[in-house]
N, C-alpha and C positions, 0 to 999 in steps of 0.2 A: 137841836142842837143848833145854838146860834154861832151866824156868819165866821163871827170873828173865832170862836171857839175849834171849827170844822178846818179854817188854814191853819191855825197852830196845831191841831193833832197831826195835818198834810207837812206841818214842815220837821216835825216832832218824830214820826214814822219814818224811819231807817228802813229799806230792802238789803239785802247785797245786791249788789251790783255788778252786771255785766260792761265790758266795755262797749259804750256808746257805738263808736262804729265799727264794733263786730256787730253787733246786733243790727246795724242799718245796712252793710254788706250785706250781710246772710239773708235775711227779708228782704233787700232787692234782688240778691239771686235766686230766690225761690217766687218772686214775681215775674223774672224773665224766664224761669223754667215754665211755669204755669200757661206762660203769654206762646210759650214754643208749643207747649203738650195742647194747647187748644186751638192751635195753629191762628194766631193772633185776635181768638171769637173773645173779644172785650169782656161781654155779655158775660161769657160762662165765667170768665177770668174773676170777674168780680161777682160772681155766683161761689165759684170754690172760696177766694178770700173770705167772702163773709160767712159760710159753711164752719173753715178753718178758726174763723174770731171766736164763731159761736161756742164751738166745744171748749176753745182756751178760757172764756169768758166764766162758761158753767164749774170749771175749775179754781180760776182765779178768784171767784168770792170768795170762796172760803180759808184762802190767805189774805184776802185782804180783809176778813173780820178778825182772825187771828194775831194779824199783825198791826193792825190799827187800834184793836180796841172799841169800834164804835158800834153801835147798838142799830136795831134797824130806824130805820127814817118813817117819819110820821105822815109826810103826803110825797110828793113828784118836787114840789122848791124843793126843799130840804134833801130828796137825792140826788137832785143835781148839783147843789149846793157839795153834797159831799163826792158824788164821782169827781168834779172837775178838781175841787181844793185837796182830797185828800187820796184820793183813786189814780187821777193822771198823773198826782205828784209823787206818788209812792210808788208804780213802775217807769213812767215814762220821763218824771221829773221836769214835767210841764204843768202849767196852771192855766186851763183854756177860759174863756168868760163865758159867762150864763149869761143869754138875753132871749131878746126877742118873745117872748112869752105871750100866748094868746089870751085870751078875755077868760076863757074856760080855766087856766091853768092847768091843760092837759099838752099843751106844746112848747121848746123851747129850742134855741141853739146852743151850739158851742160853738166858741169862734178861738181858732185856734192861730198863734202869734208866731207859734214855732210849730213846727213836727220832725219831730227825730229820724220817724221812719220814711221821711223825705228828703232827707238831707243826699245831697252827693245825685241828684236826681235828674235824669233829663229823661222824658218819656219818649217812647219811640216816634219815630219821626215819619209815620204810613199812612198819614192823613186820617186815621179813626180812632187813635189811642186819645189824642186831644180832646175829642166827643164823647167818647165811651170807657175808657179806662179811668178808676177812681182806685189811683194806687194804695191808696191806706185805707181800704174797704176793708180791712182785717178786723178794725177798731171798730165799724160800726159791729160786725158779728158779736166783738168781744162785748161791747155795750148790750147788745141784744138777750146774749146767754149769762150774764151776769142780774141783768136785773129779772129777768127769769127765774132763776135764782131765788129769789125775792118777792114771788108772786108780781111781776109788773110783766106784762105783755106788751111791749111795746115794738115801734118800726123806726129803725134809723136811716139814714141816708145822707150821704154828700150833695150839697147842692150848691159849694162851689167850693176849688182847690187853686191854690198859687199855681200847681203843677201845670194845670190846664189854663193858664193864663188870666185868672178870676184876681181880683184883688183881695183877697183873703179865702182860707181855708173855713169852711161852715159845715159844721156838722147839725143834721134837723131831727128832733128826737120827739115822736107821738105817742102819749100812753093810749095804749088801744084797749087795756081792762085791767082789773086787778083779778090775778087768779086765785080762784077760794082754794082753801086745802080740801082735798076730794079723795077720799077712800076707795080702794080700788074697789070693781061691781062687787067680789064672791068677800068681801072683808064686812066684818060685821064690829 
C-alpha cells in the first residue's frame, strides 16, 4: 500500500472517541497506582505496563483490521507506515514519524511529536523516576502484542522521552523474526 494511501485511510477511518482528558487522567491514575503497588520499583512498573499493553495489542489488532479495512502488509517498512499513519491516527489521533531505518530494514524508530498519554504529567521527583520509568511503556506492549498477532515477533522499547528531559520521545522497534504458522503438536 502506498504511503499516501495509508495516510488517507488513517484520516478517513473513524473510531468512536472517548474524551482524551479522561483517558489521560485514567492512565495517569493507573501508573501512579502501579508505582505505589511496586514501591517505586520502576523496572517492575515498566514490565507491568508492557504486559498490559501486550494484552491490549493482541485484541486491538482485530478492531484495527475491522475498522480500517487494510490488508496484511508485505514487509516491515509497509507495516511501520501503516502503524504510524493508520493505527496511531485511529486510536490516539497522532501520527508519529517513521525514521532511522537500519540498512537491513529490520529496525526503525517512531518519533512522537505529541503523546496524549503524557499530557498533564510530571514524573515523581524521587531521584529514580527520571532515569528508570518509561511512563508510556504500555504503547510498547500494544505494538508488540498487535504485531505478534500478524506473525511479527518484535522488540519494542523507548530510547528517549520528553518526560525524562530528552528533546524527543523516540520508540525503537526491532524485528526479531517472522512467526511461522504452526500446527499444534497433536494436530494433523
